[in-house]
N, C-alpha and C positions, 0 to 999 in steps of 0.2 A: 504493500500500500504506500501511497505517496504521503509525504509529510506536508499537511496543509499549512503549517506555520510559514513555510517557504513562500507562500503566495500572499502574505500580508503586507508586502511592500506598498507604501502609499501611492495610489495612482496620481493623486494631486501633486505630490512632491516631485515625482518623476517627470510629470508633464511640464511643470514649471521649470525644472532644471533643464529639460531639453529645449524649451522655448527660449530661455535666457541664453543658452549656448548658441542658438541660431538666429536670433532676432536681428543682429547687426550684419548678417551676411546677405548679399544679394543672392537670389535664387534663379538659376537658369532652368532647371528641370524639377518638376514636382511629381512625386509618386503618391497618388491618392489611394489610400488603403481602405477599401469598402468592406463594411461588416455591419451586422445588426447592432452590436454593442451590448452593454450590460450595465445595470445600475451601479453607480459609485457609492451610493448610500441607500438606506431603506426608504428615505423620503421620496426617492425617484421611482420606486417599484410600481406604484399604481399607474403613474403616467406612462411608464415603460410598457406595462401590460396593456394599457388602453391603446397605445399606438400600434402594438402588434395585433390585437384582436379587432381593430377597426381598419386594418390595412388589407384591402381586398386582393392585393398581390400576394400577400403572405398566406391568408386563409380566407375561404369563402364560407360564410355561415348563413343560415336562414334568418331573415330579419336582422341582419348584421348591425344595422344602425342602433338597434336596441339591445340585442343579445351580446354584442361585443363588449360594450361598456359594463354590462351586468357581470359577464364572466371575469373581466379584469378586476372589478371591485371585489367580487366574491373570492378570487384567488389570491388577492394581495396579502392577507395575513399569513397564509401558508407559505407563500414565496418569500416573504420577509423573514420568516423563521428559518427557511433554508439558507438564505444569505447569511444570517447570523451564525449559522453552524459552520460556514466556511470562511469566517473572518469578517463578515459585515458588508462585503461588496464583491462585485465581479472583478476579476483580474484581467478582463479582456483589454481594457485600455492600457494597462501597464504593459502587457505582453506585446500589444500592437506597437506601442512606442519603442519598446526594446528592439523588436524585429525591424521596425522602420529605421531606427538609428544605425543598426548594424548593416542593414541593406544599403543605406546611402553612403556609409563610410566605405563599403566595398566598391560601390559604383563610382565614387570619386577617384578611386585608384585605377579601376579597369576601364572606365569611360570618361577620361579627363575632358574630352571635347564637349560633353554635355553637363559638366560640373559647373558650379556646385549643385548637388542634388539635395532635396529636402523632402521628407515624407509628411503627408497630411493624413489625419485620421478622419474618415467620413462615416459616421454611424447613422443608422436609420431611426432608432427608437430612443436614443438618449444622447446627451451631449458628449462630444462635439457632433452636432447634427450636420448632415450633408450640405444643407443650404448655407450654414454658417462657414463651413470649410471652403466652399466654392467662392464665397465672398472674400475670404482671407487670401485665397489664391490670386484673385484679381488685384487685391491690395498689394500683394507682393510682386506683381507684374511678372509672373512666371512666363517663360517663353515656350516651354514644352510640358505637356501633361500626359502621364501614363495613368489611366484609370485601372486600378489593379484590384480585382475581386479577391478577397481573402477566403472565399469558399472555393476549395480546389475543384469541387464538382458543381456544375451549374444547375440551378433550379430557378424557375420563374418566381418562386416564393422568396428567394434570398437574393442572389445576384440580380435577377430580373427586377426585383423591387428597387434595388439601389440604382440601377441604370435608368429605370423609369423615373425615379425621383430627380435625377440629374437633368433628364429631358424636360420634365415639368418645370424645373427651376428656370431654365433658360427660355422656356416658352413664354414666361411671364415678364421677362426683362431683356434688355439689349445684350446680345451675345458678343463676347470679346473676340474680335477678328484676328488678333495678333498671335493667338496661342495655337500651337500644333498639338493635335490630340491623338492618342492611341489607346487601345483597349486590350486588357488581359482578362478574359471572361471565364476561362476554365483551364485547369492544368493538373487534373487528377492522376495522370499517368506520367508526369515528369519523372525521369529516371532518378533524380536526386531526392525527390519527395518519396518515391517508392523505396529507395535505399535507406532513407531516414527511418521509415516505419519498420523496415526489415531488421535494421540494427537494433532498434528499440525492442522489438519482439524477441530477438535472440538474447538480449540482456535479461529479459524477464524469464524466458525459458530456462536460462542457466540458474535461476533461483529455485527450480524444482529439483527434487532428487533425481539422479540420473536414471534410476530404475523405472520411473514413470514419465520421464521428459518427453518421449516420443508419442505418448498417448494423450498429452494435454490438449484439450480442445481450444483452438484459437477462435474467439467470438469477436468478429468485426462488427462494431455497432455504430450506427449513424442515426441522426435525427430522422424520424419518420416523416411521411408526406401523406396528406389526405388522398384517399383512393380516387376521388374525383379528379385531382391533378394528375395522378398516374394515368388514368384513362384518357385524359385530355392529350397526353403525349409528352409530359414533362420528362426531360432526359436524365434527371437526377438519379433515379434508381439504377439505370444502366451505367452511368458514370461512376457511381459508388462501387458497383460490382466490378467495373473495369479496374479501379484502383485496388480493390481486394485481390483480384486475380493476378495483377502485376506484382503485388507484394508477395503472394504465395509462390509465384513463379521464381521470384528472386530468392526465396527461401528453399527452393527445390521441392515444394509441396511436402515438407518433412513432417507436418502434423495434420491431423484432421481439423477442419475449419468450417465456419458457417457465417453468413452475413445476416444480421438481425437489425431491428429498428427500435428506437427509443423515443421518449419525450412526446408521446401523443397527448392531446388535450382537446377539450371541447366536444360537442355533440355531433361529431362526424366520424365516418369510417376512415381508418388509417392503414397504411401499408404495414404488413407484418412479414415474418413472425416477429413478435416483440421480444426484446432482449431479456426482460425479466421472466417471461413465460418460457423462453428457450432454456434458461438456466434451470428453472424448476423442473421442466420436463426431462432434461438430460439427467438430472439427479435421480429421477424416478427410474430411469433406464440403467442406473448404475454408474453413470459417468460423473465424476465428482471433482475434477481438476480442470481449471479454466484460466485463460488469459483474455482479458477484455481489451480491445483495441479501438480507440476513438478515431475511426478511419476518415471521418469527414470534418474533424476539428483540428485547427492548426495551433490553438492555444487553449490553456486551461480556462474553464468557466463553470457555471453551475451544473451543466450536464455531465461534466467529467468529475468535478470535485464533490458534488453532492449526489447526483443520480447514480453515477457509476461507483464512486468510492464508498458512499454511505448507504444508499438504498440497495444497491446490488451486492457489492463485495462484502459489506459489513452486515446489514440487516437481513437481506434475503439469503445470503450465504449461510448465516447462522440458522435461520429458520428452516431451510430445506436440507441442511446437512452437507454442505460443500466441504471437501477436505482442504483444498487450497485454491484460492482465486486471487490473481494479481491483475493489476491494470497498467497498461503501457501508457507512459506519459505522452501528452500531446507534443508536437514538434518543438514548440516554444522557441528557444534560441539555439537549438542544436546546430552545430557548424554546417552540417550537410544541408539542413533546411535553409539556412541563410544563403548557401551556395545556390540552391534551387531558385530562391527568390531573385537573386542577382542575375542568374542566367536568363530567367524569363524576361526580366526588365531590359537587360543589355541587348537582347535580340531586337527589341522594339527601338531602342536608342540607336542601334546600328542600321536601322531601316529595313531589317529583314521581315518584320511583321508590323501591321498596324491594326487590323481587325480580323477576327476569325469568321470565315464564311458561315460556320455553324451558328454563330451568334445571330446572324441575320435571318435565320430560318425560324419561323414561328412553330409552335406545337401544331400537330395536324388538326386538332379540334379547338384551337384558340379562337376566342370570340372577343378578346380584350382589344378594343380599338386603340387604347393608349399604347399597348405593347406594339402594335403595328406601326403607329406613328413614331414611336421611340426608335425602333430598329431602322426605319427609313432615315430618320434624322441622324443617327449615329453613323450610318453608311456614308452619308454626304459629309459629315463632320470629319471622318477619318480618311476620306478620299482626297481631301484638300492637300 
């Protein structure tokens, strides 16, 4: 199990320190790191949940205008309790800033023509909000922007929501003509990301007795998706599966493994099998040793620190009679992971890539007009 005390570094202090370091430097290239974010204190939890439950890109609910706020308010006390149990806040901002600083430091070395580089954090549901970050970029007079989704596997509910928000922001105000734009929308099978997960899995396997090591079941777990989105054609499930297969191929398929889904919420049907159910059912079958892998998460947050560590490894494991269950850490600041980030961005800075054709293709059954308009807009934006 991971030591959660390690994740109690103050997000606020780190952010201020980073800002003070960079505020006097001119910025030539900005790396905009897109993510949903997480509350930095308990006072932000209800607004955070409200923004999620009323975002139709993230989730579609019956009578969402009324049901979304109701669910957010009802869930707030329980979610606040969970954050208290992992140190009082989400570490996503801290880790994103660490990753961004390490990324830009490496880019300054390997891509001097586009230096200095600066990372910007653009969250969807909590500060720093995407809209505020875009305004800061304009104030900094940045010449080149890389919009970099921090979700390795693309989903309309996550990456799509972030890109649609950027489109909506500029639809309402004058667009800065002097900036050159590029998009990194998915990267779930990047060799260095795959190698990062593979090395972390080996580290955890080595903690099991040698006599049972080859029989340990590797459970790859990712945030689930409503079945409605799956049937619409969202590529997320297949992209998560592709990452899983790439990691297992890197490991030589040395262990039995399964892909499961977690974090379902609300009165809709979700993609399964569910991670907690899989653990319980395997134990019934006599399988009692597991490694959990957060295959769709690049940094620690409530789904890893609470749902995986406390709810699954600790509480569920004890309840159903697991012998040994360990959890692979998210990539965080692993050197190979930072290499993966820098390789992805450097390809865009060198002019090899600007936009993925797959990004421009809508889901087969998509009816979201804003999604259609957004993709057309980004196509023109990145073709300039």
